[in-house]
Every structure is written in C-alpha cells, then in structure tokens.
N, CA, C and O atoms as CSV, one atom per row, in Angstrom:
chain,resi,resn,atom,element,x,y,z
A,1,MET,N,N,161.257,66.534,163.149
A,1,MET,CA,C,159.947,67.472,161.940
A,1,MET,C,C,159.176,68.232,162.983
A,1,MET,O,O,158.934,67.740,164.085
A,2,ASP,N,N,158.778,69.484,162.611
A,2,ASP,CA,C,157.804,69.925,163.164
A,2,ASP,C,C,156.702,69.480,163.587
A,2,ASP,O,O,156.283,68.414,163.136
A,3,THR,N,N,155.874,70.297,164.691
A,3,THR,CA,C,154.893,69.475,165.055
A,3,THR,C,C,153.656,70.257,164.375
A,3,THR,O,O,152.539,69.761,164.518
A,4,ALA,N,N,153.759,71.126,163.842
A,4,ALA,CA,C,152.824,71.966,163.027
A,4,ALA,C,C,152.554,71.382,161.671
A,4,ALA,O,O,151.515,70.973,161.153
A,5,LEU,N,N,154.127,71.485,161.136
A,5,LEU,CA,C,153.544,70.664,159.980
A,5,LEU,C,C,152.977,69.091,159.890
A,5,LEU,O,O,152.287,68.646,158.973
A,6,VAL,N,N,153.501,68.262,161.229
A,6,VAL,CA,C,152.568,66.901,161.381
A,6,VAL,C,C,151.136,66.887,161.354
A,6,VAL,O,O,150.311,66.121,160.855
A,7,THR,N,N,151.037,68.329,162.270
A,7,THR,CA,C,149.484,68.646,162.513
A,7,THR,C,C,148.880,68.973,161.104
A,7,THR,O,O,147.951,68.268,160.708
A,8,ALA,N,N,149.201,69.678,160.563
A,8,ALA,CA,C,148.871,70.283,158.865
A,8,ALA,C,C,148.633,68.833,157.993
A,8,ALA,O,O,147.574,68.465,157.484
A,9,MET,N,N,149.636,68.293,157.983
A,9,MET,CA,C,149.719,66.916,157.195
A,9,MET,C,C,148.492,65.991,157.834
A,9,MET,O,O,147.649,65.487,157.092
A,10,ALA,N,N,148.474,65.851,158.977
A,10,ALA,CA,C,147.193,64.814,159.341
A,10,ALA,C,C,146.143,65.378,159.216
A,10,ALA,O,O,145.194,64.599,159.296
A,11,GLY,N,N,145.749,66.903,158.972
A,11,GLY,CA,C,144.421,67.338,159.026
A,11,GLY,C,C,144.181,67.228,157.329
A,11,GLY,O,O,143.093,66.963,156.819
A,12,VAL,N,N,145.160,67.433,156.749
A,12,VAL,CA,C,145.559,67.364,155.095
A,12,VAL,C,C,144.596,65.785,154.411
A,12,VAL,O,O,143.656,65.736,153.617
A,13,LEU,N,N,145.388,64.602,155.186
A,13,LEU,CA,C,145.507,63.728,155.020
A,13,LEU,C,C,143.941,62.756,155.385
A,13,LEU,O,O,143.552,61.715,154.857
A,14,GLY,N,N,143.382,63.484,156.347
A,14,GLY,CA,C,141.984,63.239,157.244
A,14,GLY,C,C,141.291,63.862,156.244
A,14,GLY,O,O,140.242,63.245,156.057
A,15,SER,N,N,141.382,64.654,155.632
A,15,SER,CA,C,140.072,65.198,154.631
A,15,SER,C,C,140.241,64.759,153.466
A,15,SER,O,O,139.328,64.956,152.665
A,16,LEU,N,N,141.276,64.140,153.086
A,16,LEU,CA,C,141.494,63.364,151.520
A,16,LEU,C,C,140.599,61.971,151.811
A,16,LEU,O,O,139.714,61.473,151.114
A,17,VAL,N,N,141.085,61.579,152.938
A,17,VAL,CA,C,140.333,60.423,152.892
A,17,VAL,C,C,138.872,60.183,153.705
A,17,VAL,O,O,138.129,59.202,153.701
A,18,GLY,N,N,138.778,61.291,154.301
A,18,GLY,CA,C,137.060,61.777,154.544
A,18,GLY,C,C,136.433,61.853,153.238
A,18,GLY,O,O,135.400,61.233,152.986
A,19,GLY,N,N,137.101,62.685,152.298
A,19,GLY,CA,C,136.455,62.561,151.197
A,19,GLY,C,C,136.333,61.807,150.155
A,19,GLY,O,O,135.385,61.776,149.371
A,20,SER,N,N,137.551,61.028,150.137
A,20,SER,CA,C,137.596,60.263,149.179
A,20,SER,C,C,136.481,58.860,149.361
A,20,SER,O,O,136.234,58.048,148.469
A,21,SER,N,N,135.810,58.851,151.024
A,21,SER,CA,C,135.157,57.682,151.462
A,21,SER,C,C,133.935,58.234,150.692
A,21,SER,O,O,133.425,57.566,149.792
A,22,THR,N,N,133.386,59.647,151.097
A,22,THR,CA,C,132.439,60.252,150.698
A,22,THR,C,C,132.087,59.886,149.132
A,22,THR,O,O,131.146,59.117,148.937
A,23,VAL,N,N,132.671,60.311,148.234
A,23,VAL,CA,C,132.541,60.033,146.849
A,23,VAL,C,C,132.910,58.636,146.378
A,23,VAL,O,O,132.715,58.452,145.176
A,24,ALA,N,N,133.509,57.391,147.215
A,24,ALA,CA,C,133.054,56.171,146.937
A,24,ALA,C,C,131.666,55.632,147.300
A,24,ALA,O,O,130.980,55.011,146.488
A,25,ALA,N,N,131.276,55.899,148.575
A,25,ALA,CA,C,130.120,55.864,148.922
A,25,ALA,C,C,128.802,56.324,148.131
A,25,ALA,O,O,127.717,55.751,148.044
A,26,THR,N,N,129.271,57.635,147.538
A,26,THR,CA,C,128.146,57.947,146.605
A,26,THR,C,C,127.952,57.238,145.648
A,26,THR,O,O,126.877,56.687,145.412
A,27,TRP,N,N,129.333,57.123,144.719
A,27,TRP,CA,C,129.325,56.466,143.455
A,27,TRP,C,C,128.647,55.216,143.456
A,27,TRP,O,O,127.812,55.011,142.575
A,28,VAL,N,N,128.917,54.225,144.444
A,28,VAL,CA,C,128.358,53.063,144.551
A,28,VAL,C,C,126.813,52.915,144.617
A,28,VAL,O,O,126.144,52.156,143.915
A,29,SER,N,N,126.386,53.704,145.509
A,29,SER,CA,C,125.028,54.445,145.706
A,29,SER,C,C,124.186,54.331,144.421
A,29,SER,O,O,123.273,53.575,144.089
A,30,GLN,N,N,124.723,55.199,143.910
A,30,GLN,CA,C,124.264,55.654,142.432
A,30,GLN,C,C,124.457,54.690,141.559
A,30,GLN,O,O,123.571,54.679,140.705
A,31,ARG,N,N,125.300,53.835,141.421
A,31,ARG,CA,C,125.380,52.751,140.678
A,31,ARG,C,C,124.423,51.636,141.060
A,31,ARG,O,O,123.732,51.261,140.113
A,32,THR,N,N,124.218,51.040,142.162
A,32,THR,CA,C,123.234,50.670,142.522
A,32,THR,C,C,121.616,51.082,142.199
A,32,THR,O,O,120.675,50.319,141.980
A,33,LEU,N,N,121.635,52.389,142.245
A,33,LEU,CA,C,120.211,52.878,142.121
A,33,LEU,C,C,119.904,52.703,140.854
A,33,LEU,O,O,118.753,52.371,140.570
A,34,SER,N,N,121.012,52.920,139.706
A,34,SER,CA,C,121.080,52.834,138.471
A,34,SER,C,C,120.586,51.584,138.125
A,34,SER,O,O,119.442,51.463,137.688
A,35,ARG,N,N,121.380,50.586,138.287
A,35,ARG,CA,C,120.941,49.100,137.971
A,35,ARG,C,C,119.873,48.903,138.387
A,35,ARG,O,O,119.259,48.352,137.473
A,36,ARG,N,N,118.967,49.064,139.604
A,36,ARG,CA,C,117.865,48.770,139.693
A,36,ARG,C,C,116.502,49.084,139.027
A,36,ARG,O,O,115.460,48.443,138.891
A,37,ASP,N,N,117.069,50.768,138.532
A,37,ASP,CA,C,115.853,51.471,137.574
A,37,ASP,C,C,116.508,50.581,136.341
A,37,ASP,O,O,115.490,50.273,135.721
A,38,LEU,N,N,117.165,50.231,135.918
A,38,LEU,CA,C,116.991,49.781,134.101
A,38,LEU,C,C,116.737,48.457,134.574
A,38,LEU,O,O,116.121,47.984,133.619
A,39,LEU,N,N,116.850,47.159,135.814
A,39,LEU,CA,C,115.875,46.487,135.873
A,39,LEU,C,C,114.557,46.441,135.720
A,39,LEU,O,O,113.999,45.660,134.949
A,40,ARG,N,N,113.855,47.448,136.596
A,40,ARG,CA,C,112.860,47.868,136.659
A,40,ARG,C,C,112.017,48.054,135.422
A,40,ARG,O,O,110.832,47.745,135.297
A,41,ALA,N,N,112.961,48.708,134.357
A,41,ALA,CA,C,112.588,49.166,133.033
A,41,ALA,C,C,112.368,47.754,132.580
A,41,ALA,O,O,111.222,47.322,132.459
A,42,GLU,N,N,113.419,47.023,132.327
A,42,GLU,CA,C,113.373,45.900,131.652
A,42,GLU,C,C,112.098,45.001,132.107
A,42,GLU,O,O,111.417,44.381,131.289
A,43,ILE,N,N,111.880,45.000,133.359
A,43,ILE,CA,C,110.956,44.111,134.124
A,43,ILE,C,C,109.379,44.496,133.087
A,43,ILE,O,O,108.635,43.741,132.460
A,44,GLN,N,N,109.355,45.995,133.293
A,44,GLN,CA,C,108.252,46.635,132.693
A,44,GLN,C,C,108.177,46.228,131.124
A,44,GLN,O,O,107.154,45.797,130.591
A,45,LYS,N,N,109.124,46.384,130.624
A,45,LYS,CA,C,109.048,46.303,128.914
A,45,LYS,C,C,108.967,44.782,128.318
A,45,LYS,O,O,108.593,44.506,127.178
A,46,ARG,N,N,109.417,43.794,129.373
A,46,ARG,CA,C,109.202,42.310,128.973
A,46,ARG,C,C,107.445,42.230,129.374
A,46,ARG,O,O,106.692,41.790,128.505
A,47,GLU,N,N,106.944,42.620,130.544
A,47,GLU,CA,C,105.627,42.088,131.115
A,47,GLU,C,C,104.533,42.851,129.603
A,47,GLU,O,O,103.403,42.521,129.245
A,48,SER,N,N,105.369,43.814,129.094
A,48,SER,CA,C,104.532,44.481,128.187
A,48,SER,C,C,104.164,43.494,126.905
A,48,SER,O,O,103.133,43.126,126.341
A,49,LEU,N,N,105.426,43.297,126.781
A,49,LEU,CA,C,105.629,42.351,125.769
A,49,LEU,C,C,104.690,41.481,125.636
A,49,LEU,O,O,103.779,41.418,124.810
A,50,TYR,N,N,105.101,40.488,126.918
A,50,TYR,CA,C,104.709,39.195,126.918
A,50,TYR,C,C,103.150,39.193,127.213
A,50,TYR,O,O,102.487,38.160,127.118
A,51,GLY,N,N,102.536,40.572,127.622
A,51,GLY,CA,C,101.259,40.628,127.363
A,51,GLY,C,C,100.419,40.521,126.143
A,51,GLY,O,O,99.415,39.843,125.928
A,52,GLU,N,N,101.287,41.627,125.153
A,52,GLU,CA,C,101.114,41.578,124.179
A,52,GLU,C,C,100.737,40.228,123.036
A,52,GLU,O,O,99.706,40.021,122.396
A,53,PHE,N,N,101.591,39.712,123.078
A,53,PHE,CA,C,102.402,37.915,122.444
A,53,PHE,C,C,100.771,37.485,123.377
A,53,PHE,O,O,99.889,37.348,122.529
A,54,ILE,N,N,100.365,37.319,124.435
A,54,ILE,CA,C,99.462,36.492,124.981
A,54,ILE,C,C,98.044,36.877,124.507
A,54,ILE,O,O,97.133,36.053,124.432
A,55,LYS,N,N,97.909,38.267,124.173
A,55,LYS,CA,C,96.584,38.805,123.552
A,55,LYS,C,C,96.881,38.396,122.265
A,55,LYS,O,O,95.929,37.726,121.865
A,56,GLU,N,N,97.722,38.476,121.448
A,56,GLU,CA,C,97.619,38.259,119.509
A,56,GLU,C,C,97.074,36.885,119.838
A,56,GLU,O,O,95.895,36.612,119.616
A,57,CYS,N,N,98.106,35.834,120.480
A,57,CYS,CA,C,97.849,34.580,120.411
A,57,CYS,C,C,96.323,33.634,120.870
A,57,CYS,O,O,95.785,32.597,120.483
A,58,SER,N,N,96.029,34.786,122.003
A,58,SER,CA,C,94.746,34.235,122.499
A,58,SER,C,C,93.465,34.852,121.366
A,58,SER,O,O,92.397,34.240,121.361
A,59,SER,N,N,93.602,35.801,120.640
A,59,SER,CA,C,92.677,36.188,119.757
A,59,SER,C,C,93.062,35.207,118.516
A,59,SER,O,O,92.149,34.989,117.720
A,60,SER,N,N,94.073,34.715,118.321
A,60,SER,CA,C,94.271,33.754,117.232
A,60,SER,C,C,93.614,32.425,117.235
A,60,SER,O,O,93.017,31.804,116.356
A,61,VAL,N,N,93.919,32.142,118.586
A,61,VAL,CA,C,93.096,30.775,119.050
A,61,VAL,C,C,91.962,31.012,118.935
A,61,VAL,O,O,91.583,30.080,118.224
A,62,VAL,N,N,90.914,31.766,119.184
A,62,VAL,CA,C,89.338,31.950,119.325
A,62,VAL,C,C,89.172,32.043,117.664
A,62,VAL,O,O,88.251,31.431,117.124
A,63,ASP,N,N,90.112,32.838,116.889
A,63,ASP,CA,C,89.386,32.895,115.607
A,63,ASP,C,C,89.817,31.684,114.755
A,63,ASP,O,O,89.252,31.733,113.662
A,64,SER,N,N,90.697,30.524,114.895
A,64,SER,CA,C,91.064,29.450,114.784
A,64,SER,C,C,89.760,28.254,114.946
A,64,SER,O,O,89.666,27.213,114.295
A,65,ILE,N,N,89.031,28.637,115.769
A,65,ILE,CA,C,87.745,27.835,116.374
A,65,ILE,C,C,86.987,27.773,115.262
A,65,ILE,O,O,86.523,26.681,114.936
A,66,GLU,N,N,86.703,29.050,114.406
A,66,GLU,CA,C,85.515,29.133,113.617
A,66,GLU,C,C,85.765,28.945,112.114
A,66,GLU,O,O,84.954,28.627,111.245
A,67,ARG,N,N,87.554,29.316,111.973
A,67,ARG,CA,C,88.065,29.514,110.590
A,67,ARG,C,C,89.352,28.825,110.227
A,67,ARG,O,O,90.192,28.379,111.009
A,68,LYS,N,N,89.367,28.811,108.949
A,68,LYS,CA,C,90.750,27.825,108.445
A,68,LYS,C,C,91.767,29.568,108.378
A,68,LYS,O,O,91.432,30.753,108.373
A,69,LEU,N,N,92.910,28.918,108.344
A,69,LEU,CA,C,93.374,30.231,107.789
A,69,LEU,C,C,93.607,30.589,106.313
A,69,LEU,O,O,94.169,29.873,105.484
A,70,GLU,N,N,93.084,31.817,106.115
A,70,GLU,CA,C,92.687,32.112,104.799
A,70,GLU,C,C,93.763,33.135,104.239
A,70,GLU,O,O,93.953,33.274,103.031
A,71,LYS,N,N,94.397,33.785,105.136
A,71,LYS,CA,C,95.865,34.639,104.696
A,71,LYS,C,C,96.675,34.595,105.976
A,71,LYS,O,O,96.377,34.812,107.150
A,72,PRO,N,N,97.843,34.228,105.343
A,72,PRO,CA,C,98.924,34.171,105.789
A,72,PRO,C,C,99.156,34.896,106.785
A,72,PRO,O,O,99.453,34.421,107.881
A,73,GLU,N,N,99.029,36.475,106.487
A,73,GLU,CA,C,99.581,37.692,107.362
A,73,GLU,C,C,98.351,37.876,108.700
A,73,GLU,O,O,98.497,38.649,109.646
A,74,THR,N,N,97.430,37.176,108.536
A,74,THR,CA,C,97.056,36.864,109.745
A,74,THR,C,C,97.911,36.616,111.053
A,74,THR,O,O,97.824,37.077,112.191
A,75,LEU,N,N,98.804,35.673,110.434
A,75,LEU,CA,C,100.007,35.188,111.932
A,75,LEU,C,C,100.996,36.397,112.230
A,75,LEU,O,O,101.851,36.340,113.113
A,76,LEU,N,N,100.764,37.667,111.279
A,76,LEU,CA,C,102.078,38.310,111.075
A,76,LEU,C,C,102.374,38.953,112.594
A,76,LEU,O,O,103.493,38.927,113.107
A,77,PRO,N,N,101.084,39.585,113.287
A,77,PRO,CA,C,101.336,40.051,114.658
A,77,PRO,C,C,102.034,39.256,115.496
A,77,PRO,O,O,102.882,39.688,116.277
A,78,ILE,N,N,101.688,37.960,115.366
A,78,ILE,CA,C,102.449,37.020,116.249
A,78,ILE,C,C,103.862,36.908,116.381
A,78,ILE,O,O,104.535,37.130,117.387
A,79,TYR,N,N,104.326,36.451,114.982
A,79,TYR,CA,C,105.871,36.397,114.395
A,79,TYR,C,C,106.617,37.798,114.845
A,79,TYR,O,O,107.769,37.903,115.267
A,80,GLU,N,N,105.619,38.878,114.634
A,80,GLU,CA,C,106.689,40.359,115.011
A,80,GLU,C,C,106.795,40.363,116.212
A,80,GLU,O,O,107.885,40.768,116.615
A,81,ARG,N,N,105.854,39.971,117.192
A,81,ARG,CA,C,105.671,39.890,118.652
A,81,ARG,C,C,106.980,38.643,119.221
A,81,ARG,O,O,107.814,38.862,120.100
A,82,LEU,N,N,106.811,37.248,118.355
A,82,LEU,CA,C,108.050,36.557,118.551
A,82,LEU,C,C,109.248,36.646,118.572
A,82,LEU,O,O,110.119,36.023,119.179
A,83,ASN,N,N,109.263,37.721,117.649
A,83,ASN,CA,C,110.894,38.310,117.215
A,83,ASN,C,C,111.401,38.717,118.190
A,83,ASN,O,O,112.418,38.245,118.700
A,84,ARG,N,N,110.536,39.992,118.738
A,84,ARG,CA,C,110.765,40.872,119.673
A,84,ARG,C,C,111.151,40.425,121.044
A,84,ARG,O,O,112.002,40.894,121.800
A,85,ILE,N,N,110.067,39.077,121.252
A,85,ILE,CA,C,110.798,38.117,122.501
A,85,ILE,C,C,112.355,37.747,122.048
A,85,ILE,O,O,113.211,37.835,122.928
A,86,ARG,N,N,112.610,37.486,121.201
A,86,ARG,CA,C,113.707,36.641,120.907
A,86,ARG,C,C,114.623,37.313,121.066
A,86,ARG,O,O,115.748,36.818,120.993
A,87,LEU,N,N,114.403,38.909,121.385
A,87,LEU,CA,C,115.554,39.616,121.256
A,87,LEU,C,C,116.140,39.915,122.939
A,87,LEU,O,O,117.263,40.273,123.292
A,88,CYS,N,N,115.230,39.693,123.564
A,88,CYS,CA,C,115.255,39.832,125.006
A,88,CYS,C,C,115.086,38.693,125.910
A,88,CYS,O,O,115.701,38.765,126.974
A,89,ALA,N,N,114.575,37.954,125.754
A,89,ALA,CA,C,113.876,36.764,126.535
A,89,ALA,C,C,115.009,35.739,126.648
A,89,ALA,O,O,116.013,35.478,125.985
A,90,SER,N,N,114.238,35.101,128.142
A,90,SER,CA,C,115.122,33.811,128.245
A,90,SER,C,C,114.935,32.766,127.194
A,90,SER,O,O,114.182,32.913,126.232
A,91,ASP,N,N,115.595,31.795,127.404
A,91,ASP,CA,C,115.881,30.702,126.170
A,91,ASP,C,C,114.354,29.630,126.358
A,91,ASP,O,O,113.751,29.016,125.478
A,92,ALA,N,N,114.022,29.734,128.087
A,92,ALA,CA,C,112.799,28.807,128.601
A,92,ALA,C,C,111.556,29.590,127.927
A,92,ALA,O,O,110.540,29.009,127.547
A,93,VAL,N,N,111.758,30.923,127.833
A,93,VAL,CA,C,110.310,31.884,127.476
A,93,VAL,C,C,110.654,31.587,125.719
A,93,VAL,O,O,109.985,30.856,124.988
A,94,LEU,N,N,111.307,32.010,125.509
A,94,LEU,CA,C,111.447,32.193,123.754
A,94,LEU,C,C,111.071,30.432,123.337
A,94,LEU,O,O,110.353,30.313,122.345
A,95,CYS,N,N,111.518,29.099,124.037
A,95,CYS,CA,C,111.184,28.196,123.350
A,95,CYS,C,C,109.558,28.113,123.433
A,95,CYS,O,O,108.948,27.621,122.484
A,96,GLU,N,N,108.895,28.577,124.525
A,96,GLU,CA,C,107.655,28.311,125.040
A,96,GLU,C,C,106.849,29.195,124.238
A,96,GLU,O,O,105.673,28.914,124.006
A,97,ALA,N,N,107.506,30.460,123.707
A,97,ALA,CA,C,106.326,31.098,122.843
A,97,ALA,C,C,106.360,30.698,121.631
A,97,ALA,O,O,105.331,30.909,120.989
A,98,GLU,N,N,107.841,29.808,120.709
A,98,GLU,CA,C,107.612,28.989,119.570
A,98,GLU,C,C,106.726,27.857,119.564
A,98,GLU,O,O,106.127,27.402,118.590
A,99,GLN,N,N,106.700,27.344,121.068
A,99,GLN,CA,C,105.821,26.026,120.849
A,99,GLN,C,C,104.170,26.955,120.812
A,99,GLN,O,O,103.359,26.645,119.940
A,100,ALA,N,N,103.862,27.973,121.746
A,100,ALA,CA,C,102.206,28.578,121.708
A,100,ALA,C,C,102.125,29.215,120.198
A,100,ALA,O,O,100.935,29.348,119.913
A,101,LEU,N,N,102.965,29.649,119.147
A,101,LEU,CA,C,103.036,29.731,118.115
A,101,LEU,C,C,102.422,28.278,117.176
A,101,LEU,O,O,101.273,28.077,116.783
A,102,ILE,N,N,103.378,27.604,117.047
A,102,ILE,CA,C,103.017,26.340,116.204
A,102,ILE,C,C,101.543,25.502,116.953
A,102,ILE,O,O,101.049,24.636,116.231
A,103,ALA,N,N,100.852,25.739,118.353
A,103,ALA,CA,C,99.821,25.244,118.496
A,103,ALA,C,C,98.909,26.216,117.912
A,103,ALA,O,O,98.054,25.744,117.163
A,104,VAL,N,N,98.912,27.836,118.150
A,104,VAL,CA,C,98.087,28.198,117.208
A,104,VAL,C,C,97.888,27.930,115.837
A,104,VAL,O,O,96.772,27.757,115.348
A,105,THR,N,N,99.157,27.885,115.082
A,105,THR,CA,C,99.080,28.037,113.749
A,105,THR,C,C,98.418,26.275,113.603
A,105,THR,O,O,97.416,26.127,112.903
A,106,GLU,N,N,98.901,25.316,114.135
A,106,GLU,CA,C,98.022,23.846,114.195
A,106,GLU,C,C,96.905,23.751,114.196
A,106,GLU,O,O,96.346,22.787,113.673
A,107,ARG,N,N,96.084,24.999,114.948
A,107,ARG,CA,C,94.754,25.058,115.469
A,107,ARG,C,C,94.088,25.282,114.256
A,107,ARG,O,O,93.027,24.739,113.950
A,108,TYR,N,N,94.691,26.057,113.587
A,108,TYR,CA,C,93.887,26.768,112.338
A,108,TYR,C,C,93.706,26.015,111.289
A,108,TYR,O,O,92.882,26.327,110.429
A,109,PHE,N,N,94.558,24.758,111.201
A,109,PHE,CA,C,94.496,23.882,110.370
A,109,PHE,C,C,93.573,22.260,110.890
A,109,PHE,O,O,93.498,21.172,110.319
A,110,GLY,N,N,93.054,22.700,112.051
A,110,GLY,CA,C,92.270,21.373,112.578
A,110,GLY,C,C,90.699,21.774,112.159
A,110,GLY,O,O,90.420,22.878,111.691
A,111,PRO,N,N,89.906,20.925,112.348
A,111,PRO,CA,C,88.626,21.161,112.092
A,111,PRO,C,C,88.114,22.412,112.844
A,111,PRO,O,O,88.592,22.803,113.909
A,112,ASN,N,N,86.970,23.069,112.101
A,112,ASN,CA,C,85.959,24.264,112.737
A,112,ASN,C,C,85.109,23.222,113.751
A,112,ASN,O,O,84.672,22.086,113.566
A,113,LEU,N,N,85.070,24.264,115.076
A,113,LEU,CA,C,84.112,23.397,115.994
A,113,LEU,C,C,83.217,24.325,115.995
A,113,LEU,O,O,83.534,25.507,115.861
A,114,SER,N,N,81.904,23.907,116.155
A,114,SER,CA,C,80.752,24.378,116.748
A,114,SER,C,C,80.616,24.916,118.233
A,114,SER,O,O,81.229,24.288,119.096
A,115,LEU,N,N,79.794,26.131,118.648
A,115,LEU,CA,C,80.273,26.754,119.750
A,115,LEU,C,C,79.651,25.360,121.091
A,115,LEU,O,O,79.959,25.455,122.279
A,116,GLU,N,N,78.776,24.186,120.531
A,116,GLU,CA,C,78.364,23.463,121.350
A,116,GLU,C,C,79.309,22.330,121.584
A,116,GLU,O,O,79.174,21.675,122.617
A,117,GLN,N,N,80.440,21.974,120.562
A,117,GLN,CA,C,81.388,21.479,120.997
A,117,GLN,C,C,82.783,21.996,121.839
A,117,GLN,O,O,83.466,21.358,122.640
A,118,VAL,N,N,82.929,23.281,121.391
A,118,VAL,CA,C,83.268,24.150,122.184
A,118,VAL,C,C,83.062,23.695,123.386
A,118,VAL,O,O,83.839,22.895,123.907
A,119,ARG,N,N,81.808,24.226,124.079
A,119,ARG,CA,C,81.363,24.280,125.474
A,119,ARG,C,C,81.807,22.638,125.998
A,119,ARG,O,O,82.463,22.490,127.030
A,120,GLU,N,N,81.480,21.764,125.375
A,120,GLU,CA,C,81.919,20.285,125.687
A,120,GLU,C,C,83.128,20.057,125.946
A,120,GLU,O,O,83.345,19.186,126.789
A,121,ILE,N,N,84.047,20.608,125.450
A,121,ILE,CA,C,85.534,20.641,125.292
A,121,ILE,C,C,86.057,21.193,126.506
A,121,ILE,O,O,87.060,20.763,127.076
A,122,ILE,N,N,85.203,22.359,126.968
A,122,ILE,CA,C,85.388,22.795,128.425
A,122,ILE,C,C,84.961,22.526,129.194
A,122,ILE,O,O,85.427,22.777,130.305
A,123,ARG,N,N,83.766,21.824,128.997
A,123,ARG,CA,C,82.971,21.333,130.424
A,123,ARG,C,C,83.542,19.811,130.494
A,123,ARG,O,O,83.352,19.404,131.640
A,124,GLY,N,N,84.010,19.076,129.898
A,124,GLY,CA,C,84.972,17.795,129.884
A,124,GLY,C,C,86.257,17.830,130.518
A,124,GLY,O,O,86.853,16.772,130.722
A,125,GLY,N,N,86.839,19.141,130.915
A,125,GLY,CA,C,88.231,19.461,131.191
A,125,GLY,C,C,89.314,19.172,129.739
A,125,GLY,O,O,90.530,19.025,129.868
A,126,GLN,N,N,88.722,19.138,128.625
A,126,GLN,CA,C,90.035,18.729,127.633
A,126,GLN,C,C,90.359,20.005,127.197
A,126,GLN,O,O,91.302,20.121,126.414
A,127,ALA,N,N,89.817,20.867,127.520
A,127,ALA,CA,C,90.775,22.368,126.909
A,127,ALA,C,C,91.882,22.451,127.186
A,127,ALA,O,O,92.226,22.616,128.356
A,128,ASP,N,N,92.822,22.351,126.096
A,128,ASP,CA,C,93.919,22.775,125.941
A,128,ASP,C,C,94.433,23.983,125.689
A,128,ASP,O,O,94.361,24.367,124.521
A,129,ASP,N,N,95.105,24.919,126.753
A,129,ASP,CA,C,95.658,25.918,126.767
A,129,ASP,C,C,96.982,26.043,125.961
A,129,ASP,O,O,98.076,25.706,126.414
A,130,PRO,N,N,96.809,26.480,124.914
A,130,PRO,CA,C,98.134,26.392,123.980
A,130,PRO,C,C,99.211,27.690,124.807
A,130,PRO,O,O,100.385,27.750,124.443
A,131,LEU,N,N,98.763,28.541,125.761
A,131,LEU,CA,C,99.670,29.821,126.047
A,131,LEU,C,C,100.008,29.355,127.475
A,131,LEU,O,O,100.854,29.972,128.122
A,132,ARG,N,N,99.381,28.300,127.978
A,132,ARG,CA,C,99.874,27.929,129.891
A,132,ARG,C,C,101.584,27.977,129.842
A,132,ARG,O,O,102.307,28.710,130.517
A,133,GLY,N,N,101.961,27.047,128.912
A,133,GLY,CA,C,103.824,26.885,129.227
A,133,GLY,C,C,104.431,28.208,128.857
A,133,GLY,O,O,105.587,28.314,129.267
A,134,PHE,N,N,103.968,29.259,128.188
A,134,PHE,CA,C,104.469,30.176,127.753
A,134,PHE,C,C,104.361,31.221,129.008
A,134,PHE,O,O,105.310,31.921,129.361
A,135,ALA,N,N,102.901,31.232,129.716
A,135,ALA,CA,C,102.845,32.274,130.654
A,135,ALA,C,C,103.556,31.718,131.700
A,135,ALA,O,O,104.213,32.501,132.385
A,136,GLU,N,N,103.578,30.314,132.031
A,136,GLU,CA,C,104.420,29.717,133.198
A,136,GLU,C,C,105.974,30.284,133.118
A,136,GLU,O,O,106.650,30.846,133.979
A,137,ALA,N,N,106.194,30.022,132.135
A,137,ALA,CA,C,108.116,30.691,131.844
A,137,ALA,C,C,108.277,31.726,131.910
A,137,ALA,O,O,109.423,32.028,132.242
A,138,CYS,N,N,107.176,33.038,131.622
A,138,CYS,CA,C,107.306,34.166,131.742
A,138,CYS,C,C,107.156,34.718,133.252
A,138,CYS,O,O,107.619,35.740,133.759
A,139,ARG,N,N,106.463,33.835,133.721
A,139,ARG,CA,C,106.128,34.278,135.459
A,139,ARG,C,C,107.312,34.001,136.131
A,139,ARG,O,O,107.796,34.878,136.847
A,140,ALA,N,N,108.026,32.586,135.980
A,140,ALA,CA,C,109.238,32.557,136.414
A,140,ALA,C,C,110.326,33.294,136.109
A,140,ALA,O,O,111.066,33.569,137.054
A,141,GLU,N,N,110.663,33.747,134.862
A,141,GLU,CA,C,111.384,34.315,134.585
A,141,GLU,C,C,111.603,35.876,135.385
A,141,GLU,O,O,112.573,36.343,135.981
A,142,LEU,N,N,110.197,36.439,135.089
A,142,LEU,CA,C,110.021,37.807,135.726
A,142,LEU,C,C,109.930,37.827,137.446
A,142,LEU,O,O,110.070,38.868,138.088
A,143,LYS,N,N,109.690,36.580,138.028
A,143,LYS,CA,C,110.049,36.141,139.261
A,143,LYS,C,C,111.820,36.310,139.821
A,143,LYS,O,O,112.268,36.886,140.812
A,144,SER,N,N,112.336,35.748,139.013
A,144,SER,CA,C,113.621,35.855,139.076
A,144,SER,C,C,114.421,37.058,139.153
A,144,SER,O,O,115.433,37.238,139.830
A,145,MET,N,N,113.738,37.987,138.246
A,145,MET,CA,C,114.356,39.024,137.838
A,145,MET,C,C,113.744,40.046,139.029
A,145,MET,O,O,114.596,40.712,139.616
A,146,ARG,N,N,112.514,40.205,139.386
A,146,ARG,CA,C,112.462,40.523,140.606
A,146,ARG,C,C,113.172,40.418,141.798
A,146,ARG,O,O,113.230,41.396,142.544
A,147,GLY,N,N,113.718,39.375,142.081
A,147,GLY,CA,C,114.227,38.673,142.575
A,147,GLY,C,C,115.719,39.361,143.184
A,147,GLY,O,O,116.217,39.421,144.308
A,148,ALA,N,N,116.090,39.786,141.970
A,148,ALA,CA,C,117.527,40.388,141.906
A,148,ALA,C,C,117.198,42.026,142.353
A,148,ALA,O,O,118.145,42.776,142.592
A,149,LEU,N,N,116.214,42.362,142.417
A,149,LEU,CA,C,115.941,43.870,142.929
A,149,LEU,C,C,116.727,43.958,144.464
A,149,LEU,O,O,116.697,45.002,145.115
C-alpha cells in the first residue's frame, strides 16, 4: 500500500473517531441535564401539590372544631387534591393522604369544641395532628427524589 493512502486513511479514521466521541459525550451530557431538569420540575410540582393538600386539610380541621359537616361539598377541594396526589405520589404518600382525609372527615362528626377545650387539648399535649404522617411521608419522598439529582 501507498504510504500516502495509509496516512490519509488514518487521518479520516481519526477524525471519525474524534467526532463520534464528541457527539456521544454531548448526547450523554444533554440527556443527563434533561433528566435533572425533569426531576426538578417533578419535585416542584409535588411540593406545590402536597402544600395545597396540607393547606386545605388544615383549614378543614380548624373548621371542624366549631362546626359539623353541613354540606358534603366542603370536602370537595380535599378530594380533588387527593386524586391529583393519586396520579403522581408514591404509595406511602398516597396512603397517608387517605388517612389524613379520613381523620379530617371523622373530626367533622366529632363533638364541637370550645376555645377553652382546644386550649386544654394543646396544653395537655393531647393534640393529634392528622397531617403529621402525610407530611413525614412527603418529606421522605422528596428527600429521596432530591438524592437522585
């Protein structure tokens, strides 16, 4: 073989290998960045949804202290958020959300409390937070998702 041909072939093959490795590295880098961006967006979406659920349930718990459930549609915003949680949350978070909804609903059917009774419950350390399990499950889920970043 002619040395000029061998030199030309080596140059072409070297360029192909160099170009291919650059393309592959760029593709892997972009794919990793895209995954991170998607995961960050998912974390933000879940944080927002979980916060909305906590806000609605908290409002209903306070309402249930002084009122009975007069209209079932009072629980509609909680059910709406629960079903949105059902679309994306882990099984642990979903289970705790369902338990929180049950606790809120049961509270509406319990006796109404006076301010003095509420004060005594809180002072005595008997206050039962119906959202604690949900909040802890959310925290664990979001922490594991952030660990994947």
